[in-house]
C-alpha positions as CSV (number, residue, x, y, z in Angstrom):
1,M,-72.0,97.3,15.4
2,K,-70.4,96.8,11.9
3,T,-67.1,98.1,13.1
4,I,-67.0,95.6,16.0
5,I,-67.6,92.7,13.5
6,I,-64.9,94.0,11.1
7,I,-62.4,94.4,13.9
8,S,-63.2,90.9,15.2
9,I,-62.8,89.4,11.7
10,I,-59.4,91.1,11.4
11,I,-58.3,89.8,14.8
12,V,-59.3,86.3,13.9
13,L,-57.5,86.4,10.5
14,V,-54.3,87.7,12.2
15,I,-54.4,84.9,14.8
16,L,-55.0,82.4,12.0
17,A,-52.1,83.7,10.0
18,L,-49.8,83.6,13.0
19,S,-50.9,80.0,13.8
20,V,-50.2,78.8,10.3
21,F,-46.8,80.6,10.2
22,T,-45.8,79.0,13.6
23,I,-46.9,75.5,12.5
24,N,-45.0,75.8,9.2
25,K,-41.9,77.0,11.0
26,G,-42.1,74.1,13.3
27,Y,-42.4,71.6,10.4
28,D,-39.3,73.2,8.8
29,Y,-37.2,72.7,11.9
30,K,-34.4,70.2,11.2
31,H,-34.0,67.8,14.2
32,T,-30.5,66.4,14.8
33,I,-29.4,63.5,16.9
34,D,-26.0,62.7,18.5
35,P,-24.0,60.1,16.7
36,S,-24.0,56.7,18.5
37,P,-20.8,55.9,20.3
38,D,-18.4,53.4,18.9
39,P,-19.0,49.9,20.6
40,D,-15.2,49.6,21.1
41,E,-15.1,52.8,23.0
42,N,-18.1,51.8,25.1
43,K,-16.2,48.5,26.2
44,A,-13.1,50.5,27.0
45,N,-14.9,52.9,29.2
46,K,-16.8,50.2,30.9
47,T,-13.7,48.2,31.8
48,S,-11.8,51.3,33.0
49,N,-14.8,52.2,35.3
50,D,-14.9,48.6,36.6
51,K,-11.3,48.8,37.7
52,Q,-11.9,51.9,39.9
């Protein structure tokens, strides 16, 4: 009976450590965004598409 409790506690601690590691790795991820297009380019593309 004691061995089952000890094994269970070890499994719970391993899962807890993996969860904390995964959460910390997710918070460390650096998100990037695409730069916004130049408004002049947007107008040029819109007028060339309108001509087609």
